[in-house]
C-alpha positions in Angstrom: -4.6 7.7 30.0 -7.5 5.9 31.0 -10.4 6.8 33.3 -10.7 4.5 36.8 -13.7 3.4 35.4 -12.0 1.9 32.3 -9.1 0.1 34.0 -11.3 -1.4 36.8 -13.2 -4.1 35.0 -12.6 -4.6 31.4 -9.9 -7.6 30.9 -12.2 -9.8 29.4 -13.4 -7.2 26.8 -9.7 -5.7 26.1 -8.5 -9.6 25.5 -11.5 -9.7 22.7 -10.7 -6.3 21.6 -7.0 -6.9 21.1 -8.0 -9.8 18.7 -10.4 -8.1 16.8 -8.0 -4.8 16.6 -8.6 -1.3 17.0 -8.2 -0.6 13.3 -8.9 3.1 11.9 -11.2 5.7 12.9 -14.1 6.0 10.5 -16.3 8.8 12.1 -15.9 10.7 15.4 -18.9 12.3 17.1 -19.5 14.7 20.1 -22.1 13.1 22.8 -23.5 15.3 25.3 -25.6 13.0 28.0 -25.6 15.6 30.7 -22.9 13.6 32.3 -21.1 15.7 35.3 -17.5 15.0 33.6 -18.9 16.4 30.3 -19.7 15.5 26.7 -17.9 12.4 25.2 -16.3 11.9 21.9 -17.6 8.4 20.5 -14.9 7.5 17.7 -16.4 4.7 15.6 -13.4 2.4 13.8 -13.6 0.1 10.9 -13.3 -3.1 13.2 -16.7 -2.3 14.9 -15.5 -0.8 17.7 -16.5 2.6 19.5 -14.0 4.3 21.4 -15.1 6.8 24.2 -13.1 9.5 25.5 -14.1 12.6 27.8 -13.9 15.4 25.6 -12.7 17.9 27.7 -9.6 15.6 29.2 -9.2 13.4 26.1 -9.3 10.6 29.2 -10.1 7.2 27.3 -13.6 6.3 29.3 -14.5 2.8 27.6 -14.2 0.9 24.6 -17.2 -0.9 23.4 -17.5 -3.8 20.7 -20.4 -2.1 19.0 -24.0 -3.6 18.2 -25.1 -2.7 14.4 -27.8 -0.3 15.6 -25.2 1.3 17.9 -23.0 1.9 14.8 -26.0 3.0 12.8 -27.0 5.6 15.4 -24.4 8.1 14.7 -25.5 8.5 10.8 -28.0 10.8 9.5 -30.9 9.3 7.6 -29.2 11.0 4.2 -25.7 10.1 5.0 -23.9 6.5 3.8 -23.9 4.2 6.5 -20.2 1.9 6.5 -22.0 -1.4 5.5 -19.2 -3.5 6.0 -18.7 -2.5 9.6 -22.1 -2.9 10.5 -21.8 -6.4 8.9 -18.9 -6.8 11.2 -20.8 -5.7 14.0 -23.3 -8.4 13.2 -20.7 -11.3 13.1 -19.0 -9.8 16.7 -22.8 -10.0 18.2 -23.3 -13.7 16.7 -20.2 -14.1 18.6 -21.7 -12.8 21.8 -18.5 -10.4 21.8 -20.4 -7.2 22.7 -21.4 -9.2 25.7 -18.1 -8.7 27.8 
């Protein structure tokens, strides 16, 4: 199930994401930004996407084509970084995929 926010205006991004492929989840992080709907679960995939779900409902909020810095933010300094995924995010950025 998707949120209303997701289904309104994501057609172009979704078309690119379909080409990229969702991939496999490599890391999940709970993010609490104080949103009225509660915390989110951000799932990073090996195709350099970030899938954002509402933690309480499990509803998909959005899919992001990640920039390298977005991926790296989810990793502690002492934690190994997914270098291949970060490099793929660089390629996506050069292709301007994350501007959709």
